[in-house]
C-alpha positions as CSV (number, residue, x, y, z in Angstrom):
1,X,131.2,-13.5,-92.3
2,X,134.6,-13.5,-90.6
3,X,137.5,-11.3,-91.8
4,X,139.3,-13.0,-94.7
5,X,142.6,-11.3,-93.9
6,X,142.7,-12.8,-90.4
7,X,141.5,-16.2,-91.5
8,X,143.2,-19.5,-90.8
9,X,142.7,-23.0,-92.2
10,X,140.6,-25.7,-90.6
11,X,140.9,-29.1,-92.3
12,X,140.0,-32.7,-92.2
13,X,141.4,-35.6,-94.2
14,X,139.1,-38.2,-95.7
15,X,140.9,-41.0,-97.5
16,X,143.6,-39.3,-99.6
17,X,141.8,-36.0,-99.9
18,X,142.1,-32.9,-97.6
19,X,139.0,-30.8,-97.1
20,X,139.8,-27.3,-96.0
21,X,137.9,-24.1,-95.1
22,X,138.9,-20.6,-94.1
23,X,137.8,-19.6,-90.6
24,X,138.3,-17.1,-87.8
25,X,140.6,-18.8,-85.3
26,X,138.9,-17.6,-82.1
27,X,135.4,-18.1,-83.5
28,X,136.2,-21.6,-84.7
29,X,137.4,-22.6,-81.2
30,X,134.2,-21.1,-79.7
31,X,132.1,-23.1,-82.2
32,X,133.9,-26.3,-81.3
33,X,133.3,-25.6,-77.6
34,X,129.6,-25.0,-78.2
35,X,129.8,-21.3,-77.2
36,X,128.4,-20.1,-80.6
37,X,126.3,-21.8,-83.2
38,X,126.2,-19.3,-86.1
39,X,128.6,-20.5,-88.9
40,X,128.5,-17.1,-90.5
41,X,130.5,-15.8,-87.5
42,X,133.1,-18.5,-88.1
43,X,133.6,-18.9,-91.8
44,X,135.7,-16.4,-93.8
45,X,135.1,-17.7,-97.3
46,X,132.4,-19.9,-98.9
47,X,133.5,-23.2,-100.4
48,X,135.1,-26.4,-99.5
49,X,138.7,-26.7,-100.8
50,X,141.1,-29.5,-101.3
51,X,143.9,-26.9,-101.1
52,X,143.0,-23.4,-99.9
53,X,146.4,-21.9,-100.7
54,X,146.2,-23.0,-104.3
55,X,142.5,-22.1,-104.4
56,X,141.6,-25.6,-105.5
57,X,138.1,-26.5,-104.6
58,X,137.1,-30.0,-103.7
59,X,134.9,-31.6,-106.4
60,X,131.2,-32.5,-105.7
61,X,132.1,-36.2,-106.2
62,X,134.9,-36.0,-103.6
63,X,132.7,-34.2,-101.1
64,X,129.7,-36.5,-101.5
65,X,131.9,-39.6,-101.2
66,X,133.7,-38.3,-98.1
67,X,130.7,-36.8,-96.2
68,X,127.7,-38.6,-97.7
69,X,126.1,-35.2,-98.2
70,X,126.6,-32.0,-100.3
71,X,125.2,-29.7,-97.7
72,X,127.9,-27.2,-97.1
73,X,126.9,-26.2,-93.5
74,X,126.9,-29.9,-92.5
75,X,130.4,-30.4,-93.9
76,X,131.7,-27.2,-92.3
77,X,130.3,-28.4,-89.0
78,X,132.1,-31.7,-89.3
79,X,135.4,-30.0,-90.2
80,X,135.2,-27.6,-87.2
81,X,134.2,-30.3,-84.7
82,X,136.3,-33.2,-85.9
83,X,139.1,-31.7,-88.0
84,X,142.3,-29.8,-87.2
85,X,142.2,-26.0,-86.6
86,X,145.5,-24.5,-87.6
87,X,145.9,-22.2,-84.6
88,X,148.0,-19.1,-84.8
89,X,151.0,-18.8,-82.5
90,X,149.1,-16.1,-80.6
91,X,146.1,-18.3,-80.0
92,X,148.3,-21.2,-78.9
93,X,150.0,-19.0,-76.4
94,X,146.6,-17.8,-75.2
95,X,145.3,-21.3,-74.7
96,X,148.4,-22.4,-72.8
97,X,148.2,-19.4,-70.5
98,X,144.4,-20.0,-69.8
99,X,145.1,-23.6,-69.1
100,X,148.1,-22.8,-66.9
101,X,145.8,-20.5,-64.8
102,X,143.2,-23.3,-64.5
103,X,145.8,-25.8,-63.4
104,X,147.1,-23.4,-60.7
105,X,143.6,-22.7,-59.5
106,X,142.8,-26.5,-59.4
107,X,145.9,-27.4,-57.4
108,X,145.4,-24.4,-55.0
109,X,141.8,-25.6,-54.3
110,X,142.2,-29.4,-54.3
111,X,145.7,-30.1,-53.1
112,X,147.5,-29.7,-49.8
113,X,151.0,-30.2,-48.4
114,X,151.0,-33.8,-47.1
115,X,153.1,-32.8,-44.1
116,X,151.3,-29.7,-42.9
117,X,147.8,-30.1,-44.4
118,X,147.8,-26.6,-45.7
119,X,147.1,-25.6,-49.3
120,X,149.7,-24.1,-51.6
121,X,149.4,-20.4,-52.4
122,X,148.9,-19.8,-56.2
123,X,152.2,-17.9,-56.4
124,X,154.0,-20.8,-54.8
125,X,152.5,-23.3,-57.3
126,X,153.5,-21.0,-60.2
127,X,157.1,-20.8,-59.0
128,X,157.3,-24.6,-58.5
129,X,155.9,-25.1,-62.0
130,X,158.7,-22.9,-63.4
131,X,161.3,-24.8,-61.3
132,X,160.0,-28.1,-62.6
133,X,160.1,-26.7,-66.1
134,X,156.5,-27.7,-66.7
135,X,155.4,-27.3,-70.3
136,X,151.7,-26.9,-71.0
137,X,150.2,-28.6,-74.0
138,X,147.4,-26.5,-75.4
139,X,145.8,-29.5,-77.1
140,X,145.7,-31.9,-74.2
141,X,142.7,-32.1,-71.9
142,X,142.8,-30.1,-68.7
143,X,142.5,-33.3,-66.6
144,X,145.5,-34.9,-68.3
145,X,147.6,-31.7,-67.9
146,X,146.6,-31.5,-64.2
147,X,147.9,-35.0,-63.6
148,X,151.1,-34.2,-65.5
149,X,151.8,-31.1,-63.5
150,X,151.1,-32.8,-60.1
151,X,153.5,-35.6,-61.2
152,X,156.2,-33.0,-62.1
153,X,155.8,-31.2,-58.7
154,X,155.9,-34.3,-56.5
155,X,159.8,-34.5,-56.5
156,X,159.8,-30.9,-55.2
157,X,156.9,-30.9,-52.6
158,X,154.9,-33.5,-50.7
159,X,151.7,-32.7,-52.6
160,X,148.5,-34.7,-52.4
161,X,144.9,-34.3,-53.5
162,X,142.5,-34.3,-50.6
163,X,138.8,-34.0,-49.8
164,X,137.6,-33.2,-46.3
165,X,134.4,-33.9,-44.6
166,X,133.4,-31.3,-42.0
167,X,130.6,-31.0,-39.5
168,X,129.1,-27.7,-38.3
169,X,126.6,-26.9,-35.5
170,X,125.0,-23.5,-35.9
171,X,122.3,-21.7,-34.0
172,X,118.7,-21.4,-35.4
173,X,119.2,-17.6,-36.0
174,X,121.9,-18.3,-38.6
175,X,120.8,-21.7,-39.8
176,X,119.1,-20.7,-43.1
177,X,121.8,-18.4,-44.2
178,X,124.5,-21.0,-43.4
179,X,122.6,-23.7,-45.3
180,X,122.4,-21.4,-48.4
181,X,126.1,-20.8,-48.2
182,X,126.9,-24.5,-47.9
183,X,124.6,-25.3,-50.9
184,X,126.5,-22.8,-53.0
185,X,130.0,-23.8,-52.1
186,X,130.1,-27.3,-50.8
187,X,128.6,-30.8,-51.2
188,X,126.1,-31.4,-48.4
189,X,126.2,-34.9,-47.1
190,X,123.6,-34.6,-44.3
191,X,121.3,-32.1,-42.7
192,X,120.0,-32.5,-39.2
193,X,117.5,-29.9,-37.7
194,X,117.3,-30.0,-34.0
195,X,114.1,-29.4,-32.0
196,X,115.4,-25.9,-31.0
197,X,116.0,-25.0,-34.6
198,X,119.8,-25.4,-34.6
199,X,121.3,-26.9,-37.7
200,X,123.9,-29.7,-37.7
201,X,125.3,-30.3,-41.2
202,X,127.9,-32.5,-42.7
203,X,129.5,-31.4,-45.9
204,X,132.5,-32.2,-48.2
205,X,134.9,-29.7,-49.7
206,X,138.3,-29.8,-51.5
207,X,140.9,-29.4,-48.8
208,X,142.3,-26.2,-50.2
209,X,139.2,-24.2,-49.5
210,X,138.7,-25.1,-45.9
211,X,140.1,-21.8,-44.6
212,X,137.9,-19.9,-47.0
213,X,134.7,-21.8,-45.9
214,X,135.6,-21.3,-42.2
215,X,136.1,-17.6,-42.8
216,X,132.8,-17.3,-44.6
217,X,131.0,-19.2,-41.8
218,X,132.5,-17.2,-39.0
219,X,131.8,-13.9,-40.8
220,X,128.2,-15.0,-41.4
221,X,127.5,-16.1,-37.8
222,X,129.8,-13.6,-36.1
223,X,131.9,-16.5,-34.8
224,X,128.9,-18.4,-33.3
225,X,129.5,-21.7,-35.1
226,X,131.2,-25.0,-34.2
227,X,133.3,-26.5,-37.0
228,X,135.1,-29.8,-36.9
229,X,136.8,-32.1,-39.4
230,X,135.3,-35.6,-39.5
231,X,137.3,-37.2,-42.2
232,X,140.1,-36.7,-44.7
233,X,140.4,-38.7,-47.9
């Protein structure tokens, strides 16, 4: 069972009644995300309360009417997955920081300067976010926040999301290794094996990782690979 001294409240409102439980903040978030399944790791105190701070427990009648069951684990599961978890300031800050890093990584990988075609370095993205006074909402979805950040950056830089379609032609001696690399890091559109064993492949990548992929291919083949851009979209 979680440490009671470090517990926070998770609650859900059904009708006019609050149903509250005491939980470990981090474990509750992990449970909601499906990372753990053992409620004993999450819950800090047995019982379903109508007001935890006053130690008022919800009545059996209230519980059964609201949840159509009296099974405590089932009720706790519903509260954790559908209710509100009262995050500590520390955990809110941690969530914002993690989301900020994910946003920067996404923009670096998927966006380019519309004028030059080059990706933005992570440090540059971070500086621009500060300049644009971007505020990260720890409760919003990552997809929503990415769109908000890109919108905020557009007055400062000519940013656009771009996918590129590339074609490579590689000698038979490197073909299998190259194909394995492409399968790990790209979306392969077409494979064409020539009679001499050479591989011609077409694949899609986020524009921001083109340089990384080209470096990987050149290193793997010792520079013996032809690469060309077929399409940008």
